[in-house]
Chimera marker file (.cmm) of the C-alpha trace (Angstrom):
<marker_set name="trace">
<marker id="1" x="-93.964" y="29.036" z="-46.760" r="1" g="1" b="0" radius="0.5"/>
<marker id="2" x="-94.608" y="29.143" z="-43.251" r="1" g="1" b="0" radius="0.5"/>
<marker id="3" x="-91.807" y="26.755" z="-42.358" r="1" g="1" b="0" radius="0.5"/>
<marker id="4" x="-89.226" y="29.172" z="-43.692" r="1" g="1" b="0" radius="0.5"/>
<marker id="5" x="-90.642" y="32.105" z="-41.744" r="1" g="1" b="0" radius="0.5"/>
<marker id="6" x="-90.553" y="30.116" z="-38.552" r="1" g="1" b="0" radius="0.5"/>
<marker id="7" x="-86.893" y="29.284" z="-38.980" r="1" g="1" b="0" radius="0.5"/>
<marker id="8" x="-85.720" y="32.688" z="-38.010" r="1" g="1" b="0" radius="0.5"/>
<marker id="9" x="-87.866" y="32.716" z="-34.909" r="1" g="1" b="0" radius="0.5"/>
<marker id="10" x="-87.021" y="29.125" z="-33.817" r="1" g="1" b="0" radius="0.5"/>
<marker id="11" x="-83.283" y="29.456" z="-34.468" r="1" g="1" b="0" radius="0.5"/>
<marker id="12" x="-82.999" y="32.934" z="-33.043" r="1" g="1" b="0" radius="0.5"/>
<marker id="13" x="-83.894" y="31.756" z="-29.485" r="1" g="1" b="0" radius="0.5"/>
<marker id="14" x="-81.484" y="28.703" z="-29.967" r="1" g="1" b="0" radius="0.5"/>
<marker id="15" x="-78.718" y="31.023" z="-31.031" r="1" g="1" b="0" radius="0.5"/>
<marker id="16" x="-79.404" y="33.214" z="-28.079" r="1" g="1" b="0" radius="0.5"/>
<marker id="17" x="-79.144" y="30.392" z="-25.659" r="1" g="1" b="0" radius="0.5"/>
<marker id="18" x="-76.149" y="28.929" z="-27.484" r="1" g="1" b="0" radius="0.5"/>
<marker id="19" x="-74.343" y="32.301" z="-27.052" r="1" g="1" b="0" radius="0.5"/>
<marker id="20" x="-75.242" y="32.463" z="-23.364" r="1" g="1" b="0" radius="0.5"/>
<marker id="21" x="-74.015" y="28.875" z="-22.725" r="1" g="1" b="0" radius="0.5"/>
<marker id="22" x="-70.826" y="29.448" z="-24.648" r="1" g="1" b="0" radius="0.5"/>
<marker id="23" x="-70.396" y="32.814" z="-22.811" r="1" g="1" b="0" radius="0.5"/>
<marker id="24" x="-70.767" y="31.152" z="-19.432" r="1" g="1" b="0" radius="0.5"/>
<marker id="25" x="-68.416" y="28.300" z="-20.439" r="1" g="1" b="0" radius="0.5"/>
<marker id="26" x="-65.898" y="30.954" z="-21.633" r="1" g="1" b="0" radius="0.5"/>
<marker id="27" x="-66.007" y="32.982" z="-18.420" r="1" g="1" b="0" radius="0.5"/>
<marker id="28" x="-66.165" y="29.929" z="-16.216" r="1" g="1" b="0" radius="0.5"/>
<marker id="29" x="-63.159" y="28.257" z="-17.833" r="1" g="1" b="0" radius="0.5"/>
<marker id="30" x="-61.291" y="31.436" z="-18.933" r="1" g="1" b="0" radius="0.5"/>
<marker id="31" x="-61.518" y="33.305" z="-15.740" r="1" g="1" b="0" radius="0.5"/>
<marker id="32" x="-62.014" y="30.520" z="-13.148" r="1" g="1" b="0" radius="0.5"/>
<marker id="33" x="-60.088" y="27.502" z="-14.207" r="1" g="1" b="0" radius="0.5"/>
<marker id="34" x="-57.493" y="28.888" z="-16.596" r="1" g="1" b="0" radius="0.5"/>
<marker id="35" x="-55.652" y="31.034" z="-14.018" r="1" g="1" b="0" radius="0.5"/>
<marker id="36" x="-55.445" y="28.076" z="-11.635" r="1" g="1" b="0" radius="0.5"/>
<marker id="37" x="-53.997" y="25.857" z="-14.452" r="1" g="1" b="0" radius="0.5"/>
<marker id="38" x="-51.675" y="28.533" z="-15.458" r="1" g="1" b="0" radius="0.5"/>
<marker id="39" x="-50.572" y="29.161" z="-11.772" r="1" g="1" b="0" radius="0.5"/>
<marker id="40" x="-49.916" y="25.349" z="-11.379" r="1" g="1" b="0" radius="0.5"/>
<marker id="41" x="-47.871" y="25.268" z="-14.576" r="1" g="1" b="0" radius="0.5"/>
<marker id="42" x="-45.906" y="28.386" z="-13.646" r="1" g="1" b="0" radius="0.5"/>
<marker id="43" x="-45.159" y="26.740" z="-10.280" r="1" g="1" b="0" radius="0.5"/>
<marker id="44" x="-44.119" y="23.530" z="-11.918" r="1" g="1" b="0" radius="0.5"/>
<marker id="45" x="-41.839" y="25.408" z="-14.328" r="1" g="1" b="0" radius="0.5"/>
<marker id="46" x="-40.416" y="27.537" z="-11.484" r="1" g="1" b="0" radius="0.5"/>
<marker id="47" x="-39.847" y="24.223" z="-9.475" r="1" g="1" b="0" radius="0.5"/>
<marker id="48" x="-38.100" y="22.586" z="-12.447" r="1" g="1" b="0" radius="0.5"/>
<marker id="49" x="-36.024" y="25.618" z="-12.974" r="1" g="1" b="0" radius="0.5"/>
<marker id="50" x="-35.033" y="25.730" z="-9.306" r="1" g="1" b="0" radius="0.5"/>
<marker id="51" x="-34.217" y="22.071" z="-9.313" r="1" g="1" b="0" radius="0.5"/>
<marker id="52" x="-32.003" y="22.499" z="-12.372" r="1" g="1" b="0" radius="0.5"/>
<marker id="53" x="-30.255" y="25.384" z="-10.763" r="1" g="1" b="0" radius="0.5"/>
<marker id="54" x="-29.701" y="23.340" z="-7.598" r="1" g="1" b="0" radius="0.5"/>
<marker id="55" x="-28.352" y="20.415" z="-9.656" r="1" g="1" b="0" radius="0.5"/>
<marker id="56" x="-25.978" y="22.750" z="-11.518" r="1" g="1" b="0" radius="0.5"/>
<marker id="57" x="-24.693" y="24.120" z="-8.215" r="1" g="1" b="0" radius="0.5"/>
<marker id="58" x="-24.396" y="20.729" z="-6.781" r="1" g="1" b="0" radius="0.5"/>
<marker id="59" x="-22.408" y="19.565" z="-9.935" r="1" g="1" b="0" radius="0.5"/>
<marker id="60" x="-20.235" y="22.516" z="-9.580" r="1" g="1" b="0" radius="0.5"/>
<marker id="61" x="-19.517" y="21.871" z="-5.969" r="1" g="1" b="0" radius="0.5"/>
<marker id="62" x="-18.888" y="18.186" z="-6.817" r="1" g="1" b="0" radius="0.5"/>
<marker id="63" x="-16.450" y="19.316" z="-9.438" r="1" g="1" b="0" radius="0.5"/>
<marker id="64" x="-14.639" y="21.589" z="-6.947" r="1" g="1" b="0" radius="0.5"/>
<marker id="65" x="-14.648" y="18.735" z="-4.352" r="1" g="1" b="0" radius="0.5"/>
<marker id="66" x="-13.346" y="16.282" z="-7.017" r="1" g="1" b="0" radius="0.5"/>
<marker id="67" x="-10.505" y="18.699" z="-7.997" r="1" g="1" b="0" radius="0.5"/>
<marker id="68" x="-9.700" y="19.351" z="-4.363" r="1" g="1" b="0" radius="0.5"/>
<marker id="69" x="-10.085" y="15.634" z="-3.608" r="1" g="1" b="0" radius="0.5"/>
<marker id="70" x="-7.609" y="14.836" z="-6.422" r="1" g="1" b="0" radius="0.5"/>
<marker id="71" x="-5.150" y="17.459" z="-5.141" r="1" g="1" b="0" radius="0.5"/>
<marker id="72" x="-5.518" y="16.048" z="-1.568" r="1" g="1" b="0" radius="0.5"/>
<marker id="73" x="-4.948" y="12.582" z="-2.958" r="1" g="1" b="0" radius="0.5"/>
<marker id="74" x="-1.833" y="13.629" z="-4.808" r="1" g="1" b="0" radius="0.5"/>
<marker id="75" x="-0.522" y="15.357" z="-1.593" r="1" g="1" b="0" radius="0.5"/>
<marker id="76" x="-1.260" y="12.308" z="0.493" r="1" g="1" b="0" radius="0.5"/>
<marker id="77" x="0.325" y="10.004" z="-2.128" r="1" g="1" b="0" radius="0.5"/>
<marker id="78" x="3.502" y="12.265" z="-2.044" r="1" g="1" b="0" radius="0.5"/>
<marker id="79" x="3.615" y="12.246" z="1.680" r="1" g="1" b="0" radius="0.5"/>
<marker id="80" x="3.130" y="8.516" z="1.743" r="1" g="1" b="0" radius="0.5"/>
<marker id="81" x="5.912" y="7.935" z="-0.701" r="1" g="1" b="0" radius="0.5"/>
<marker id="82" x="8.194" y="10.231" z="1.265" r="1" g="1" b="0" radius="0.5"/>
<marker id="83" x="7.361" y="8.394" z="4.543" r="1" g="1" b="0" radius="0.5"/>
<marker id="84" x="7.895" y="5.044" z="2.768" r="1" g="1" b="0" radius="0.5"/>
<marker id="85" x="11.350" y="6.239" z="1.400" r="1" g="1" b="0" radius="0.5"/>
<marker id="86" x="12.292" y="7.432" z="4.836" r="1" g="1" b="0" radius="0.5"/>
<marker id="87" x="11.257" y="4.096" z="6.353" r="1" g="1" b="0" radius="0.5"/>
<marker id="88" x="13.177" y="2.140" z="3.706" r="1" g="1" b="0" radius="0.5"/>
<marker id="89" x="16.282" y="4.307" z="4.360" r="1" g="1" b="0" radius="0.5"/>
<marker id="90" x="15.987" y="3.850" z="8.050" r="1" g="1" b="0" radius="0.5"/>
<marker id="91" x="15.459" y="0.062" z="7.798" r="1" g="1" b="0" radius="0.5"/>
<marker id="92" x="18.495" y="-0.121" z="5.408" r="1" g="1" b="0" radius="0.5"/>
<marker id="93" x="20.665" y="1.833" z="7.945" r="1" g="1" b="0" radius="0.5"/>
<marker id="94" x="19.376" y="-0.358" z="10.794" r="1" g="1" b="0" radius="0.5"/>
<marker id="95" x="20.107" y="-3.502" z="8.781" r="1" g="1" b="0" radius="0.5"/>
<marker id="96" x="23.630" y="-2.302" z="7.908" r="1" g="1" b="0" radius="0.5"/>
<marker id="97" x="24.264" y="-1.437" z="11.550" r="1" g="1" b="0" radius="0.5"/>
<marker id="98" x="23.060" y="-4.823" z="12.666" r="1" g="1" b="0" radius="0.5"/>
<marker id="99" x="25.129" y="-6.478" z="9.927" r="1" g="1" b="0" radius="0.5"/>
<marker id="100" x="28.185" y="-4.543" z="10.970" r="1" g="1" b="0" radius="0.5"/>
<marker id="101" x="27.619" y="-5.568" z="14.618" r="1" g="1" b="0" radius="0.5"/>
<marker id="102" x="26.995" y="-9.189" z="13.606" r="1" g="1" b="0" radius="0.5"/>
<marker id="103" x="30.216" y="-9.100" z="11.424" r="1" g="1" b="0" radius="0.5"/>
<marker id="104" x="32.255" y="-7.719" z="14.381" r="1" g="1" b="0" radius="0.5"/>
<marker id="105" x="30.857" y="-10.481" z="16.652" r="1" g="1" b="0" radius="0.5"/>
<marker id="106" x="31.617" y="-13.013" z="14.205" r="1" g="1" b="0" radius="0.5"/>
<marker id="107" x="35.135" y="-11.703" z="13.647" r="1" g="1" b="0" radius="0.5"/>
<marker id="108" x="35.703" y="-11.784" z="17.332" r="1" g="1" b="0" radius="0.5"/>
<marker id="109" x="34.461" y="-15.325" z="17.496" r="1" g="1" b="0" radius="0.5"/>
<marker id="110" x="36.494" y="-16.445" z="14.530" r="1" g="1" b="0" radius="0.5"/>
<marker id="111" x="39.647" y="-14.900" z="15.939" r="1" g="1" b="0" radius="0.5"/>
<marker id="112" x="39.036" y="-16.644" z="19.277" r="1" g="1" b="0" radius="0.5"/>
<marker id="113" x="38.322" y="-19.847" z="17.500" r="1" g="1" b="0" radius="0.5"/>
<marker id="114" x="41.484" y="-19.625" z="15.450" r="1" g="1" b="0" radius="0.5"/>
<marker id="115" x="43.474" y="-18.835" z="18.611" r="1" g="1" b="0" radius="0.5"/>
<marker id="116" x="41.933" y="-21.902" z="20.318" r="1" g="1" b="0" radius="0.5"/>
<marker id="117" x="42.685" y="-23.956" z="17.241" r="1" g="1" b="0" radius="0.5"/>
<marker id="118" x="46.340" y="-22.827" z="17.128" r="1" g="1" b="0" radius="0.5"/>
<marker id="119" x="46.618" y="-23.696" z="20.828" r="1" g="1" b="0" radius="0.5"/>
<marker id="120" x="44.958" y="-27.068" z="20.200" r="1" g="1" b="0" radius="0.5"/>
<marker id="121" x="47.246" y="-27.617" z="17.237" r="1" g="1" b="0" radius="0.5"/>
<marker id="122" x="50.426" y="-26.716" z="19.172" r="1" g="1" b="0" radius="0.5"/>
<marker id="123" x="49.183" y="-28.888" z="22.073" r="1" g="1" b="0" radius="0.5"/>
<marker id="124" x="48.560" y="-31.740" z="19.675" r="1" g="1" b="0" radius="0.5"/>
<marker id="125" x="51.937" y="-31.277" z="17.979" r="1" g="1" b="0" radius="0.5"/>
<marker id="126" x="53.643" y="-31.138" z="21.389" r="1" g="1" b="0" radius="0.5"/>
<marker id="127" x="51.692" y="-34.323" z="22.274" r="1" g="1" b="0" radius="0.5"/>
<marker id="128" x="52.788" y="-35.929" z="19.075" r="1" g="1" b="0" radius="0.5"/>
<marker id="129" x="56.410" y="-34.942" z="19.576" r="1" g="1" b="0" radius="0.5"/>
<marker id="130" x="56.210" y="-36.567" z="23.055" r="1" g="1" b="0" radius="0.5"/>
<marker id="131" x="54.477" y="-39.709" z="21.697" r="1" g="1" b="0" radius="0.5"/>
<marker id="132" x="57.084" y="-39.761" z="18.837" r="1" g="1" b="0" radius="0.5"/>
<marker id="133" x="59.942" y="-39.302" z="21.187" r="1" g="1" b="0" radius="0.5"/>
<marker id="134" x="58.660" y="-42.168" z="23.417" r="1" g="1" b="0" radius="0.5"/>
<marker id="135" x="58.061" y="-44.307" z="20.369" r="1" g="1" b="0" radius="0.5"/>
<marker id="136" x="61.429" y="-43.509" z="18.831" r="1" g="1" b="0" radius="0.5"/>
<marker id="137" x="63.097" y="-44.445" z="22.298" r="1" g="1" b="0" radius="0.5"/>
<marker id="138" x="61.145" y="-47.716" z="22.403" r="1" g="1" b="0" radius="0.5"/>
<marker id="139" x="61.984" y="-48.665" z="18.746" r="1" g="1" b="0" radius="0.5"/>
<marker id="140" x="65.692" y="-47.771" z="19.308" r="1" g="1" b="0" radius="0.5"/>
<marker id="141" x="65.681" y="-49.995" z="22.402" r="1" g="1" b="0" radius="0.5"/>
<marker id="142" x="63.990" y="-52.900" z="20.711" r="1" g="1" b="0" radius="0.5"/>
<marker id="143" x="65.944" y="-52.654" z="17.390" r="1" g="1" b="0" radius="0.5"/>
<marker id="144" x="69.401" y="-51.897" z="18.629" r="1" g="1" b="0" radius="0.5"/>
<marker id="145" x="69.127" y="-52.841" z="22.296" r="1" g="1" b="0" radius="0.5"/>
<marker id="146" x="70.629" y="-49.624" z="23.471" r="1" g="1" b="0" radius="0.5"/>
<marker id="147" x="69.011" y="-47.333" z="25.931" r="1" g="1" b="0" radius="0.5"/>
<marker id="148" x="68.143" y="-43.675" z="24.684" r="1" g="1" b="0" radius="0.5"/>
<marker id="149" x="67.169" y="-40.983" z="27.114" r="1" g="1" b="0" radius="0.5"/>
<marker id="150" x="63.991" y="-39.143" z="26.637" r="1" g="1" b="0" radius="0.5"/>
<marker id="151" x="65.784" y="-35.817" z="26.013" r="1" g="1" b="0" radius="0.5"/>
<marker id="152" x="67.895" y="-37.474" z="23.249" r="1" g="1" b="0" radius="0.5"/>
<marker id="153" x="64.830" y="-38.967" z="21.674" r="1" g="1" b="0" radius="0.5"/>
<marker id="154" x="62.918" y="-35.440" z="21.912" r="1" g="1" b="0" radius="0.5"/>
<marker id="155" x="65.850" y="-33.729" z="20.305" r="1" g="1" b="0" radius="0.5"/>
<marker id="156" x="66.079" y="-36.238" z="17.463" r="1" g="1" b="0" radius="0.5"/>
<marker id="157" x="62.242" y="-36.075" z="16.834" r="1" g="1" b="0" radius="0.5"/>
<marker id="158" x="62.400" y="-32.143" z="16.800" r="1" g="1" b="0" radius="0.5"/>
<marker id="159" x="65.229" y="-32.332" z="14.319" r="1" g="1" b="0" radius="0.5"/>
<marker id="160" x="63.419" y="-34.594" z="12.034" r="1" g="1" b="0" radius="0.5"/>
<marker id="161" x="60.061" y="-32.667" z="12.266" r="1" g="1" b="0" radius="0.5"/>
<marker id="162" x="61.696" y="-29.397" z="11.573" r="1" g="1" b="0" radius="0.5"/>
<marker id="163" x="63.542" y="-30.678" z="8.377" r="1" g="1" b="0" radius="0.5"/>
<marker id="164" x="60.244" y="-32.298" z="7.227" r="1" g="1" b="0" radius="0.5"/>
<link id1="1" id2="2" r="1" g="1" b="0" radius="0.2"/>
<link id1="2" id2="3" r="1" g="1" b="0" radius="0.2"/>
<link id1="3" id2="4" r="1" g="1" b="0" radius="0.2"/>
<link id1="4" id2="5" r="1" g="1" b="0" radius="0.2"/>
<link id1="5" id2="6" r="1" g="1" b="0" radius="0.2"/>
<link id1="6" id2="7" r="1" g="1" b="0" radius="0.2"/>
<link id1="7" id2="8" r="1" g="1" b="0" radius="0.2"/>
<link id1="8" id2="9" r="1" g="1" b="0" radius="0.2"/>
<link id1="9" id2="10" r="1" g="1" b="0" radius="0.2"/>
<link id1="10" id2="11" r="1" g="1" b="0" radius="0.2"/>
<link id1="11" id2="12" r="1" g="1" b="0" radius="0.2"/>
<link id1="12" id2="13" r="1" g="1" b="0" radius="0.2"/>
<link id1="13" id2="14" r="1" g="1" b="0" radius="0.2"/>
<link id1="14" id2="15" r="1" g="1" b="0" radius="0.2"/>
<link id1="15" id2="16" r="1" g="1" b="0" radius="0.2"/>
<link id1="16" id2="17" r="1" g="1" b="0" radius="0.2"/>
<link id1="17" id2="18" r="1" g="1" b="0" radius="0.2"/>
<link id1="18" id2="19" r="1" g="1" b="0" radius="0.2"/>
<link id1="19" id2="20" r="1" g="1" b="0" radius="0.2"/>
<link id1="20" id2="21" r="1" g="1" b="0" radius="0.2"/>
<link id1="21" id2="22" r="1" g="1" b="0" radius="0.2"/>
<link id1="22" id2="23" r="1" g="1" b="0" radius="0.2"/>
<link id1="23" id2="24" r="1" g="1" b="0" radius="0.2"/>
<link id1="24" id2="25" r="1" g="1" b="0" radius="0.2"/>
<link id1="25" id2="26" r="1" g="1" b="0" radius="0.2"/>
<link id1="26" id2="27" r="1" g="1" b="0" radius="0.2"/>
<link id1="27" id2="28" r="1" g="1" b="0" radius="0.2"/>
<link id1="28" id2="29" r="1" g="1" b="0" radius="0.2"/>
<link id1="29" id2="30" r="1" g="1" b="0" radius="0.2"/>
<link id1="30" id2="31" r="1" g="1" b="0" radius="0.2"/>
<link id1="31" id2="32" r="1" g="1" b="0" radius="0.2"/>
<link id1="32" id2="33" r="1" g="1" b="0" radius="0.2"/>
<link id1="33" id2="34" r="1" g="1" b="0" radius="0.2"/>
<link id1="34" id2="35" r="1" g="1" b="0" radius="0.2"/>
<link id1="35" id2="36" r="1" g="1" b="0" radius="0.2"/>
<link id1="36" id2="37" r="1" g="1" b="0" radius="0.2"/>
<link id1="37" id2="38" r="1" g="1" b="0" radius="0.2"/>
<link id1="38" id2="39" r="1" g="1" b="0" radius="0.2"/>
<link id1="39" id2="40" r="1" g="1" b="0" radius="0.2"/>
<link id1="40" id2="41" r="1" g="1" b="0" radius="0.2"/>
<link id1="41" id2="42" r="1" g="1" b="0" radius="0.2"/>
<link id1="42" id2="43" r="1" g="1" b="0" radius="0.2"/>
<link id1="43" id2="44" r="1" g="1" b="0" radius="0.2"/>
<link id1="44" id2="45" r="1" g="1" b="0" radius="0.2"/>
<link id1="45" id2="46" r="1" g="1" b="0" radius="0.2"/>
<link id1="46" id2="47" r="1" g="1" b="0" radius="0.2"/>
<link id1="47" id2="48" r="1" g="1" b="0" radius="0.2"/>
<link id1="48" id2="49" r="1" g="1" b="0" radius="0.2"/>
<link id1="49" id2="50" r="1" g="1" b="0" radius="0.2"/>
<link id1="50" id2="51" r="1" g="1" b="0" radius="0.2"/>
<link id1="51" id2="52" r="1" g="1" b="0" radius="0.2"/>
<link id1="52" id2="53" r="1" g="1" b="0" radius="0.2"/>
<link id1="53" id2="54" r="1" g="1" b="0" radius="0.2"/>
<link id1="54" id2="55" r="1" g="1" b="0" radius="0.2"/>
<link id1="55" id2="56" r="1" g="1" b="0" radius="0.2"/>
<link id1="56" id2="57" r="1" g="1" b="0" radius="0.2"/>
<link id1="57" id2="58" r="1" g="1" b="0" radius="0.2"/>
<link id1="58" id2="59" r="1" g="1" b="0" radius="0.2"/>
<link id1="59" id2="60" r="1" g="1" b="0" radius="0.2"/>
<link id1="60" id2="61" r="1" g="1" b="0" radius="0.2"/>
<link id1="61" id2="62" r="1" g="1" b="0" radius="0.2"/>
<link id1="62" id2="63" r="1" g="1" b="0" radius="0.2"/>
<link id1="63" id2="64" r="1" g="1" b="0" radius="0.2"/>
<link id1="64" id2="65" r="1" g="1" b="0" radius="0.2"/>
<link id1="65" id2="66" r="1" g="1" b="0" radius="0.2"/>
<link id1="66" id2="67" r="1" g="1" b="0" radius="0.2"/>
<link id1="67" id2="68" r="1" g="1" b="0" radius="0.2"/>
<link id1="68" id2="69" r="1" g="1" b="0" radius="0.2"/>
<link id1="69" id2="70" r="1" g="1" b="0" radius="0.2"/>
<link id1="70" id2="71" r="1" g="1" b="0" radius="0.2"/>
<link id1="71" id2="72" r="1" g="1" b="0" radius="0.2"/>
<link id1="72" id2="73" r="1" g="1" b="0" radius="0.2"/>
<link id1="73" id2="74" r="1" g="1" b="0" radius="0.2"/>
<link id1="74" id2="75" r="1" g="1" b="0" radius="0.2"/>
<link id1="75" id2="76" r="1" g="1" b="0" radius="0.2"/>
<link id1="76" id2="77" r="1" g="1" b="0" radius="0.2"/>
<link id1="77" id2="78" r="1" g="1" b="0" radius="0.2"/>
<link id1="78" id2="79" r="1" g="1" b="0" radius="0.2"/>
<link id1="79" id2="80" r="1" g="1" b="0" radius="0.2"/>
<link id1="80" id2="81" r="1" g="1" b="0" radius="0.2"/>
<link id1="81" id2="82" r="1" g="1" b="0" radius="0.2"/>
<link id1="82" id2="83" r="1" g="1" b="0" radius="0.2"/>
<link id1="83" id2="84" r="1" g="1" b="0" radius="0.2"/>
<link id1="84" id2="85" r="1" g="1" b="0" radius="0.2"/>
<link id1="85" id2="86" r="1" g="1" b="0" radius="0.2"/>
<link id1="86" id2="87" r="1" g="1" b="0" radius="0.2"/>
<link id1="87" id2="88" r="1" g="1" b="0" radius="0.2"/>
<link id1="88" id2="89" r="1" g="1" b="0" radius="0.2"/>
<link id1="89" id2="90" r="1" g="1" b="0" radius="0.2"/>
<link id1="90" id2="91" r="1" g="1" b="0" radius="0.2"/>
<link id1="91" id2="92" r="1" g="1" b="0" radius="0.2"/>
<link id1="92" id2="93" r="1" g="1" b="0" radius="0.2"/>
<link id1="93" id2="94" r="1" g="1" b="0" radius="0.2"/>
<link id1="94" id2="95" r="1" g="1" b="0" radius="0.2"/>
<link id1="95" id2="96" r="1" g="1" b="0" radius="0.2"/>
<link id1="96" id2="97" r="1" g="1" b="0" radius="0.2"/>
<link id1="97" id2="98" r="1" g="1" b="0" radius="0.2"/>
<link id1="98" id2="99" r="1" g="1" b="0" radius="0.2"/>
<link id1="99" id2="100" r="1" g="1" b="0" radius="0.2"/>
<link id1="100" id2="101" r="1" g="1" b="0" radius="0.2"/>
<link id1="101" id2="102" r="1" g="1" b="0" radius="0.2"/>
<link id1="102" id2="103" r="1" g="1" b="0" radius="0.2"/>
<link id1="103" id2="104" r="1" g="1" b="0" radius="0.2"/>
<link id1="104" id2="105" r="1" g="1" b="0" radius="0.2"/>
<link id1="105" id2="106" r="1" g="1" b="0" radius="0.2"/>
<link id1="106" id2="107" r="1" g="1" b="0" radius="0.2"/>
<link id1="107" id2="108" r="1" g="1" b="0" radius="0.2"/>
<link id1="108" id2="109" r="1" g="1" b="0" radius="0.2"/>
<link id1="109" id2="110" r="1" g="1" b="0" radius="0.2"/>
<link id1="110" id2="111" r="1" g="1" b="0" radius="0.2"/>
<link id1="111" id2="112" r="1" g="1" b="0" radius="0.2"/>
<link id1="112" id2="113" r="1" g="1" b="0" radius="0.2"/>
<link id1="113" id2="114" r="1" g="1" b="0" radius="0.2"/>
<link id1="114" id2="115" r="1" g="1" b="0" radius="0.2"/>
<link id1="115" id2="116" r="1" g="1" b="0" radius="0.2"/>
<link id1="116" id2="117" r="1" g="1" b="0" radius="0.2"/>
<link id1="117" id2="118" r="1" g="1" b="0" radius="0.2"/>
<link id1="118" id2="119" r="1" g="1" b="0" radius="0.2"/>
<link id1="119" id2="120" r="1" g="1" b="0" radius="0.2"/>
<link id1="120" id2="121" r="1" g="1" b="0" radius="0.2"/>
<link id1="121" id2="122" r="1" g="1" b="0" radius="0.2"/>
<link id1="122" id2="123" r="1" g="1" b="0" radius="0.2"/>
<link id1="123" id2="124" r="1" g="1" b="0" radius="0.2"/>
<link id1="124" id2="125" r="1" g="1" b="0" radius="0.2"/>
<link id1="125" id2="126" r="1" g="1" b="0" radius="0.2"/>
<link id1="126" id2="127" r="1" g="1" b="0" radius="0.2"/>
<link id1="127" id2="128" r="1" g="1" b="0" radius="0.2"/>
<link id1="128" id2="129" r="1" g="1" b="0" radius="0.2"/>
<link id1="129" id2="130" r="1" g="1" b="0" radius="0.2"/>
<link id1="130" id2="131" r="1" g="1" b="0" radius="0.2"/>
<link id1="131" id2="132" r="1" g="1" b="0" radius="0.2"/>
<link id1="132" id2="133" r="1" g="1" b="0" radius="0.2"/>
<link id1="133" id2="134" r="1" g="1" b="0" radius="0.2"/>
<link id1="134" id2="135" r="1" g="1" b="0" radius="0.2"/>
<link id1="135" id2="136" r="1" g="1" b="0" radius="0.2"/>
<link id1="136" id2="137" r="1" g="1" b="0" radius="0.2"/>
<link id1="137" id2="138" r="1" g="1" b="0" radius="0.2"/>
<link id1="138" id2="139" r="1" g="1" b="0" radius="0.2"/>
<link id1="139" id2="140" r="1" g="1" b="0" radius="0.2"/>
<link id1="140" id2="141" r="1" g="1" b="0" radius="0.2"/>
<link id1="141" id2="142" r="1" g="1" b="0" radius="0.2"/>
<link id1="142" id2="143" r="1" g="1" b="0" radius="0.2"/>
<link id1="143" id2="144" r="1" g="1" b="0" radius="0.2"/>
<link id1="144" id2="145" r="1" g="1" b="0" radius="0.2"/>
<link id1="145" id2="146" r="1" g="1" b="0" radius="0.2"/>
<link id1="146" id2="147" r="1" g="1" b="0" radius="0.2"/>
<link id1="147" id2="148" r="1" g="1" b="0" radius="0.2"/>
<link id1="148" id2="149" r="1" g="1" b="0" radius="0.2"/>
<link id1="149" id2="150" r="1" g="1" b="0" radius="0.2"/>
<link id1="150" id2="151" r="1" g="1" b="0" radius="0.2"/>
<link id1="151" id2="152" r="1" g="1" b="0" radius="0.2"/>
<link id1="152" id2="153" r="1" g="1" b="0" radius="0.2"/>
<link id1="153" id2="154" r="1" g="1" b="0" radius="0.2"/>
<link id1="154" id2="155" r="1" g="1" b="0" radius="0.2"/>
<link id1="155" id2="156" r="1" g="1" b="0" radius="0.2"/>
<link id1="156" id2="157" r="1" g="1" b="0" radius="0.2"/>
<link id1="157" id2="158" r="1" g="1" b="0" radius="0.2"/>
<link id1="158" id2="159" r="1" g="1" b="0" radius="0.2"/>
<link id1="159" id2="160" r="1" g="1" b="0" radius="0.2"/>
<link id1="160" id2="161" r="1" g="1" b="0" radius="0.2"/>
<link id1="161" id2="162" r="1" g="1" b="0" radius="0.2"/>
<link id1="162" id2="163" r="1" g="1" b="0" radius="0.2"/>
<link id1="163" id2="164" r="1" g="1" b="0" radius="0.2"/>
</marker_set>
């Protein structure tokens, strides 16, 4: 069978060229492209690792800043409360001083007003006694027809007013 004897000759050249093509592809891809792909993958992995390390450092710094910020906030809050307490104490002291001053001024005004009232009352009572003495002298003159002096009428009015 001649076809079977030609198979080896026909396929032998095809196997030869197949091996040459696969060899070229292997060396082209394996030694030409693969190192470039591996280098870009290594660079990407290195970049990711560096970014992760930078993110970890940034997180640690943020944690430190957060802790120091919280401490600073606590210190600031304490200082603010101390200043607020001092301001409240000063305001209360100032208010007490102003209140004491106002009380003293009012006491002086009340005392002066009471003195003026006492003078006005005494003056009014004196005026009442004088009017009462004049009225008593006029009444005695009209009722009994006798003449009473102003001194006698004033003495009689004082005696009646003192006994109530």
